[in-house]
C-alpha positions in Angstrom: -13.6 17.9 -13.0 -13.5 18.4 -9.2 -14.7 15.7 -7.0 -18.2 16.3 -5.5 -18.0 17.9 -2.1 -19.8 16.9 1.0 -21.0 19.3 3.7 -17.9 20.3 5.7 -15.9 20.8 2.5 -14.4 17.3 2.3 -14.5 15.3 -1.0 -17.1 12.6 -1.2 -15.5 9.2 -0.7 -15.3 6.8 -3.6 -17.4 3.7 -3.7 -14.3 1.6 -3.2 -13.5 3.6 0.0 -17.1 3.2 1.2 -16.9 -0.6 0.6 -13.5 -0.8 2.4 -14.8 1.1 5.4 -18.0 -1.1 5.5 -15.8 -4.2 5.4 -13.6 -3.0 8.2 -16.6 -2.3 10.4 -18.0 -5.8 9.8 -14.6 -7.5 10.3 -14.4 -5.7 13.7 -17.9 -6.6 14.7 -18.1 -10.2 13.6 -14.7 -11.2 12.4 -13.2 -11.6 8.9 -14.3 -15.3 8.5 -17.9 -14.7 9.3 -18.3 -11.7 7.0 -19.5 -12.2 3.5 -19.2 -10.1 0.4 -23.1 -9.7 0.4 -22.9 -8.3 3.9 -20.2 -5.8 3.0 -22.2 -4.7 -0.1 -25.4 -4.3 2.0 -23.6 -2.3 4.7 -22.1 0.0 2.0 -25.5 0.4 0.3 -24.4 -1.1 -3.0 -25.0 -4.3 -4.9 -22.9 -7.4 -4.9 -22.0 -6.7 -8.5 -20.8 -3.2 -7.5 -18.4 -4.8 -5.0 -16.9 -6.9 -7.8 -16.5 -3.9 -10.0 -13.9 -2.7 -7.5 -12.5 -5.9 -5.9 -11.8 -9.4 -7.1 -12.0 -11.0 -3.7 -13.0 -10.2 -0.1 -9.4 -9.9 1.0 -8.8 -7.1 -1.5 -10.8 -4.7 0.5 -8.0 -4.8 3.1 -5.5 -3.2 0.7 -7.3 -0.4 -1.1 -4.6 2.1 -0.4 -1.7 -0.2 -0.7 -2.9 -1.3 -4.1 -3.1 2.3 -5.2 0.5 2.9 -4.1 1.6 -0.3 -5.9 -0.2 0.9 -9.1 1.6 4.3 -8.9 5.1 2.9 -8.3 6.1 2.1 -11.9 5.0 5.5 -13.1 6.8 7.2 -10.2 10.0 5.3 -11.1 9.8 6.2 -14.7 9.3 9.9 -14.0 12.5 10.1 -11.9 15.3 12.2 -13.2 17.7 10.6 -10.7 20.8 9.1 -12.4 21.2 6.6 -9.6 18.8 3.7 -9.7 18.9 3.5 -5.9 18.1 7.2 -5.5 15.3 6.9 -8.0 13.7 4.1 -6.0 14.1 6.1 -2.9 12.5 9.1 -4.6 9.5 7.0 -5.8 8.9 5.4 -2.5 8.9 8.8 -0.8 6.5 10.2 -3.3 4.1 7.3 -2.7 4.3 7.8 1.0 3.8 11.5 0.6 0.6 10.9 -1.4 -0.9 8.5 1.1 -4.0 9.9 2.8 -3.1 10.1 6.5 -6.7 9.3 7.4 -6.5 5.9 5.6 -4.9 3.6 8.1 -5.0 -0.1 7.0 -7.2 -1.6 9.7 -6.2 -5.1 8.5 -2.8 -4.4 10.0 -3.8 -2.3 13.0 -6.6 -4.6 14.1 -5.7 -8.0 12.5 -6.1 -9.9 15.7 -9.5 -8.4 16.6 -10.7 -8.9 13.0 -9.6 -12.5 13.1 -7.6 -12.2 9.9 -5.1 -15.0 9.6 -3.7 -16.8 6.6 -5.7 -14.6 4.2 -3.8 -11.6 5.5 -0.4 -13.2 5.0 -1.3 -14.4 1.5 -2.7 -11.1 0.3 0.3 -9.2 1.7 2.7 -11.6 0.1 1.0 -11.1 -3.3 1.3 -7.4 -3.1 4.9 -7.3 -1.8 5.9 -9.6 -4.7 4.2 -7.3 -7.2 6.2 -4.3 -5.8 9.4 -6.2 -5.7 9.1 -7.3 -9.3 8.4 -3.7 -10.4 11.3 -2.2 -8.5 13.8 -5.0 -9.6 12.7 -4.5 -13.2 13.4 -0.8 -13.0 16.8 -1.2 -11.4 17.7 -3.8 -14.0 16.7 -1.3 -16.8 19.2 1.2 -15.3 22.1 -1.3 -15.0 21.5 -3.5 -18.1 21.2 -6.6 -15.9 18.3 -9.1 -15.8 15.6 -8.3 -13.2 16.5 -11.6 -11.5 20.2 -10.7 -11.1 21.6 -10.2 -7.7 21.9 -6.4 -7.7 18.3 -5.5 -8.8 17.0 -8.1 -6.4 19.1 -6.7 -3.5 18.2 -3.1 -4.2 14.5 -4.0 -4.4 14.5 -6.2 -1.4 16.4 -3.8 0.8 14.5 -0.6 -0.2 11.0 -2.2 0.0 11.9 -3.9 3.2 12.8 -0.6 4.8 9.7 1.1 3.5 7.5 -1.8 4.7 9.1 -1.6 8.2 8.4 2.1 8.3 4.8 1.5 7.3 4.3 -1.0 10.1 5.8 1.4 12.7 3.6 4.2 11.3 0.4 2.1 11.7 1.5 0.9 15.2 2.1 4.5 16.4 -1.6 5.1 16.6 -3.3 8.5 16.9 0.0 10.2 17.6 1.6 9.1 14.4 3.5 11.7 12.3 3.1 11.8 8.4 4.0 8.5 6.8 6.7 10.1 4.6 8.7 11.0 7.7 8.9 7.3 8.7 9.7 6.1 5.2 12.4 8.8 4.8 14.0 7.9 8.1 14.1 4.2 7.1 15.2 4.6 3.6 18.0 7.2 4.1 20.7 4.9 5.6 19.7 2.0 3.3 19.9 4.1 0.1 23.2 5.7 1.3 24.7 2.3 1.8 23.5 0.9 -1.5 24.4 4.0 -3.4 28.0 3.8 -2.2 28.3 0.3 -3.9 
């Protein structure tokens, strides 16, 4: 079924997006530390219980879109017809970048200093990066018959995700003149994938 449309023809935002946007506004106004879950829910016009239907912690609202990309990565990897594990990872990361809504810029990165996000930002990023790393390493290992913790799966995962993360950071920092995310990710991944695939 099609998503309900708002006036102007754009799809209505999900409750999770409304909560994430409300949180970003509050973090900018009063800082991350002084903002409560109750305030976020009130600003979004929903209950505290609704907030926890979508997020397990306040820091999770910072990563709505990144979490969606992480969730899609294993399926994208499995769908790949590429015989090279490296190229399959490249293909999956490009597909995730292509699917990213260009209007959904992660304010936690773009405005981290203004929002006063410190250790929570580092910790929540680390958790998500490790989840991606494990998924990619497991996929590469399944292609090579190695353990996910072996050197080659770990190297491929670390190098490819590192390049994609660098591209994402530059994309955010480029501001309103930024090009589509997939262009940044493609430019970062091409030399890395070529080098690894020549192994």
